[in-house]
C-alpha angles and dihedrals in degrees: 000000000000124000133194087275086072093055097120092049089048091051091049091050091048092050091048093048092050092048088057086059092048092253111135121202131160123250088247090056090050090052090052091051091050091050089052090051088059090050095251128135098235148347089264091060092048092046091051090050091052093049091046088061090055094256133113118217092229098049124072135151115213108178142356119218113185115205119227121194114234130188104187122043095201093051090047092053092045092052103037100032107026099034107027094033099235122155122229105240097182144337130214137191126174090221145319114325093014125130120270123252114186144163123228127183144180130180094340098319113118124192131179117214118200136187090188117116109240098023094100142345119252113245097044121153130209129189116220124187115211146151125240097039094154092051091047091051090051089051091051094047091048090058090067093220102182096212100059142027104180120207131201122241123200109227131174089258097046146285112326130197118181124198125186122206123220089266098056097260114139133208116197109201113198131188109195116227125215 
C-alpha cells in the first residue's frame, strides 16, 4: 500500500494513466492532484510533510540483497535451498564455464550468491530481523542437516540464531523481544 512518501511515483503513474486516455496534464498538476488525494492544500504542503519525517519524496529504498561469495554450487544449493528452505528465483552466467550468480529468497529475505571473484568477501555476516525464530529453528533441526545444528541465544536485543554457510558466511537471525 502506498503512502504519502510515494507521492512522486503516484503522480508519475497518474500522469501516465491519463496520457493513455489522451488526457494531458503536467507533472506539477499530477503532484497537486496527489496532494489533494491526501487531503492537503498543495504539493508544497505535502512535500514539507514528507521532509519533516526525514524523507525526501524522490528517494526511496525498496529492498536490500546482500551478496555472499560461494565456491561450490552444489554445497550452496544444499545449504540455502535444502537446509534453509530458500527458493532459487533466478540464475545467471555470462557464458559457458563461467561462475554462477543467483538469487534465492524466503519469506521476504533476498540473498544473492556469487561465484565471481571480487563480488564479495568470504566470511561476511548479515543481521536479519524476523518473527518465528523458534519455529524456524525447529524446522532446521528436523531437516537433520549433518553440518549444522543451530541454537538460539537470548540477548538484550532479542533471540538470536546464527547459521554459517559452507563458505564462512554468517546469517544472524534475530527476533526482537518486547
